[in-house]
C-alpha positions in Angstrom: -25.0 -9.8 -1.4 -22.7 -12.2 -3.3 -19.0 -12.2 -2.7 -17.2 -10.0 -5.2 -14.0 -11.2 -7.0 -11.8 -8.7 -5.2 -12.9 -10.1 -1.9 -11.9 -13.6 -3.1 -8.5 -12.4 -4.3 -7.0 -11.2 -1.0 -7.3 -14.2 1.3 -6.4 -17.0 -1.1 -3.2 -17.5 -3.0 -3.5 -17.9 -6.8 -2.0 -21.4 -7.3 -0.7 -20.6 -10.8 1.4 -17.8 -9.4 3.5 -19.7 -7.0 7.0 -20.6 -8.1 6.6 -19.3 -11.6 9.2 -17.3 -13.4 8.2 -14.0 -14.9 6.9 -13.8 -18.4 9.2 -12.9 -21.1 10.3 -9.3 -20.9 10.3 -9.0 -17.1 13.5 -7.4 -16.0 15.2 -6.0 -13.0 13.3 -4.2 -10.2 13.3 -0.8 -12.0 11.2 -2.3 -14.8 9.8 -5.5 -13.4 9.0 -4.6 -9.9 8.1 -1.0 -10.0 7.5 1.7 -12.6 10.3 4.2 -13.2 8.9 6.3 -10.4 9.8 8.1 -7.2 8.7 7.4 -3.7 6.5 4.2 -3.1 5.7 3.9 -6.7 4.7 7.5 -7.1 3.9 8.0 -10.8 6.1 9.4 -13.4 4.4 11.2 -16.3 4.0 9.2 -19.4 3.7 10.5 -23.0 0.2 10.9 -24.4 -1.4 11.7 -27.7 -2.8 15.1 -28.4 -6.2 15.5 -27.1 -5.9 12.7 -24.5 -6.2 13.0 -20.8 -3.2 14.4 -18.9 -0.2 12.1 -18.9 -0.4 11.1 -15.3 -3.9 9.6 -15.9 -2.6 6.3 -17.3 0.3 4.0 -17.5 2.6 4.4 -20.4 2.9 1.5 -22.9 6.2 0.4 -21.4 4.7 0.5 -17.8 1.7 -1.5 -18.9 3.8 -4.1 -20.6 5.8 -4.4 -17.3 2.6 -4.9 -15.3 1.4 -7.6 -17.7 4.7 -9.4 -17.3 4.3 -9.4 -13.6 0.6 -10.6 -13.5 1.5 -14.4 -13.6 3.6 -13.8 -10.5 1.0 -11.8 -8.5 -1.7 -13.0 -6.1 -3.8 -9.9 -6.4 -3.9 -6.4 -8.0 -5.1 -3.3 -6.3 -6.1 -0.3 -8.3 -5.6 3.0 -6.4 -6.4 6.6 -6.9 -5.4 9.5 -4.7 -8.0 12.3 -5.0 -6.7 15.9 -4.8 -7.6 17.5 -1.5 -9.6 20.2 -3.3 -11.9 17.5 -4.6 -12.5 15.5 -1.4 -15.9 16.9 -0.7 -17.2 16.6 -4.2 -15.9 13.0 -4.5 -17.6 12.0 -1.3 -20.8 13.5 -2.5 -20.6 12.1 -6.1 -20.0 8.5 -4.8 -22.6 8.9 -2.0 -20.3 7.8 0.8 -21.7 7.7 4.3 -18.9 8.7 6.7 -20.8 7.1 9.7 -20.1 3.7 8.2 -16.3 4.2 8.2 -14.1 2.1 10.5 -11.5 3.9 12.6 -7.9 2.6 12.4 -4.7 3.6 14.1 -1.6 3.0 12.1 2.0 2.8 13.5 5.1 2.5 11.5 8.5 1.4 12.9 11.8 2.6 11.4 14.9 4.4 12.5 15.0 8.3 12.7 17.0 8.2 9.4 14.5 5.8 7.8 17.0 3.1 7.2 14.3 0.5 6.6 12.6 2.6 4.1 15.9 3.0 2.2 16.3 -0.8 2.2 12.8 -1.3 0.7 11.3 -2.6 4.0 8.1 -1.5 5.7 7.2 -2.6 9.2 3.7 -1.6 10.4 1.1 -2.4 13.0 -2.6 -1.4 13.0 -5.2 -1.2 15.6 -8.6 -1.7 14.1 -11.9 -0.6 15.7 -13.8 -3.6 16.9 -11.4 -6.1 15.2 -8.2 -6.2 17.3 -5.1 -5.5 15.2 -2.6 -6.8 12.7 1.0 -6.5 11.7 2.9 -6.6 8.4 6.5 -6.8 7.2 6.5 -5.7 3.6 9.1 -5.8 0.9 8.7 -3.0 -1.7 9.6 -3.1 -4.5 10.4 -6.7 -5.3 10.8 -9.2 -8.1 8.5 -12.1 -7.2 10.6 -14.9 -8.8 13.5 -13.9 -6.6 11.6 -14.9 -3.5 12.4 -18.1 -1.6 9.8 -20.8 -2.3 9.0 -21.4 1.4 8.1 -17.7 1.8 6.2 -17.6 -1.5 4.0 -20.5 -0.4 3.2 -19.2 3.0 -0.5 -18.6 3.6 0.3 -15.3 5.3 2.4 -13.9 2.4 0.8 -12.1 -0.6 2.4 -10.6 -3.7 0.4 -7.7 -4.9 0.7 -5.1 -7.7 -0.5 -1.7 -6.8 -1.4 0.3 -9.9 -2.2 3.9 -9.9 -2.4 6.6 -12.6 1.0 6.9 -14.1 2.9 4.3 -12.1 2.8 0.9 -10.3 4.8 -1.0 -7.7 5.0 -4.7 -6.8 5.3 -5.6 -3.2 5.2 -8.7 -0.9 3.5 -8.5 2.5 3.9 -11.0 5.3 1.0 -10.5 7.6 0.4 -11.4 11.2 -2.2 -11.0 13.9 -1.8 -8.8 17.0 -3.9 -7.7 19.9 -4.8 -4.0 19.8 -3.9 -3.6 23.5 -0.4 -5.2 22.9 0.2 -2.8 19.9 -0.6 0.2 22.1 1.7 -1.1 24.8 4.5 -1.5 22.3 3.9 1.9 20.9 4.1 3.4 24.4 7.4 1.5 25.1 5.8 -0.9 27.6 6.3 -4.0 25.5 9.2 -5.1 23.2 8.4 -4.5 19.5 9.6 -7.9 18.4 6.8 -9.5 20.5 4.2 -8.1 18.1 5.6 -10.1 15.2 5.5 -13.8 14.4 8.6 -15.9 14.0 8.1 -15.9 10.3 7.9 -12.1 10.2 11.0 -11.8 12.4 12.9 -14.1 10.1 11.9 -12.1 7.1 12.9 -8.8 8.8 16.3 -10.3 9.8 17.0 -11.3 6.2 16.3 -7.9 4.7 17.0 -5.3 7.4 20.3 -3.4 7.5 23.0 -5.4 9.3 22.9 -5.0 13.0 19.5 -3.5 13.2 16.8 -5.4 15.2 13.1 -4.9 15.6 13.7 -3.6 19.2 16.1 -0.9 17.8 13.3 0.7 15.8 11.5 3.9 16.7 7.7 4.4 16.7 6.5 6.6 13.8 2.9 7.3 14.4 0.2 7.0 14.9 -1.8 8.1 11.9 -5.6 7.9 12.2 -7.3 6.4 9.2 -11.0 6.2 8.3 -11.7 3.2 6.1 -15.0 2.9 4.3 -15.7 -0.2 2.1 -18.8 0.3 0.0 -20.4 -0.7 -3.3 -21.3 2.4 -5.3 -24.6 2.4 -7.2 -24.0 1.4 -10.8 -20.5 0.1 -10.2 -21.2 -3.4 -9.0 -17.9 -3.9 -7.3 -16.5 -3.0 -3.8 -14.6 0.2 -3.6 -12.6 1.1 -0.5 -12.2 4.8 0.5 -9.5 5.6 3.0 -9.0 9.0 4.6 -5.6 9.4 6.2 -5.5 12.2 8.8 -2.0 13.4 9.5 -0.9 15.4 12.6 -0.2 18.5 10.6 -3.8 18.7 9.4 -3.2 17.4 5.9 -5.3 14.6 4.5 -5.1 11.9 1.8 -8.2 10.4 0.3 -7.5 7.2 -1.6 -10.0 5.1 -3.5 -9.1 1.5 -4.3 -10.5 -1.7 -5.6 -8.9 -5.2 -5.7 -9.1 -7.8 -8.4 -7.6 -11.0 -9.5 -4.6 -10.6 -11.9 -6.6 -11.9 -14.9 -9.3 -9.4 -14.3 -7.0 -6.4 -14.5 -7.9 -5.0 -17.9 -11.6 -5.5 -17.4 -11.7 -3.9 -13.9 -9.3 -1.1 -14.8 -11.5 0.0 -17.8 -14.7 -0.3 -15.7 -13.2 1.8 -12.9 -11.9 4.5 -15.2 -15.3 4.9 -16.9 -17.2 4.9 -13.6 -15.0 7.6 -12.0 -15.0 9.7 -15.1 -18.8 9.5 -15.4 -19.1 10.7 -11.8 -16.7 13.6 -12.2 -14.0 12.2 -9.9 -10.8 14.2 -10.3 -8.0 11.8 -11.4 -5.4 14.4 -12.3 -3.7 15.0 -9.0 -0.4 13.8 -7.7 -0.6 10.2 -6.5 0.4 10.8 -2.9 2.2 8.0 -1.1 0.4 7.5 2.3 3.3 5.6 3.9 6.0 7.9 2.7 4.2 11.0 4.0 3.7 9.4 7.4 7.4 8.3 7.6 8.7 11.7 6.5 6.5 13.5 9.0 7.4 11.4 12.1 11.0 11.1 11.1 11.3 14.9 11.0 9.7 15.0 14.5 12.3 12.5 15.8 15.1 14.4 14.2 14.0 17.7 15.7 13.8 16.1 19.1 17.2 14.6 18.7 18.7 17.9 17.7 17.0 19.7 20.6 18.4 17.1 23.0 21.9 17.5 21.5 21.8 21.3 21.9 20.5 21.0 25.5 
C-alpha cells in the first residue's frame, strides 16, 4: 500500500508555513484561531439556504474564509466528525470496521480541580499505547500561529493543526514528547513526579503559558479514559480514516471519525469525505462532542466531590 498524503502530513513540517504571517483577513483568536464556537471548537450553527442540509453540517462562509486564511500557517488539517451515539452501530457496519483491529489507548489529562489550565487554553496530556509505549503533549488551543516564537515554530516536535468539524473549527499547536508507558502509569499513581514525563522544551512551553505559580507537579490526574483507535482505509474511499471510540467511566461513548490532509488538499479532501459519508448513510447531524472537554469535566467533578466530602468530614 502506498503512503497516503495524510500520513505524510503529520510527521513533517510544511516549510512554507514556518514564520509566515497570516493571509489578509486573518484576525484575532475569535476569528483567526477558532470559529465563533463554544468548548474546544464545538460548532455554532451557521445559516443555510432553504432545502440544504442542517446548519451544523457545514462551515459558514465566514468560518470557511477564516480557515482559508489560516491554511498558509498550518502544518496539517484534520477533518473530524462525531457520530451520534444512536448511530454508532450503523456507522460501524456501513464502513465495515473490524473492532479486533483496534488499538487500546489509555489517556490521562493533567489539570487543577478547577480546570485552570483549560481556562488558560492549555492542555497537558499523556497516553499509554498498546504495544507502542507512550507519548505526551503540551497543547495550546486556540492560537494564532503568527504569534508563536520562531524557535518553537521551527521545532520538529511542534505542529500547528487546524481541526475542522461540521459547523466549527479550531487551530491548535501541539508540542509532543516521548514517554515510557510504565513511567506514565507510575506518575498517574503518584509514584513519579509529573514533570519528569515531559521534555525540557515541553516544560518551558508550559511555564510560559500556565497560570502564574502553577507547576506541572501541582496538577491533578484527570483520567484515565480508555480509547479504541482503528486506522483503516474504507473500500471506495482511497484514504485513511481513523475511528476513535472514547469510553468514559459513566458509560457514555464518543465515536469520532477523522482524516488528515495537507493544507492545500483541504477542499478536495473535504468534498470527497462529505460525499463518501453521505453515500454510506453516516449521520452527520449530531452535536460535535468535544472528547477532551467531556473527560476534563467528568474527572474534575469527581475531584470536586471528593474535596467537598473531605471538607465535610
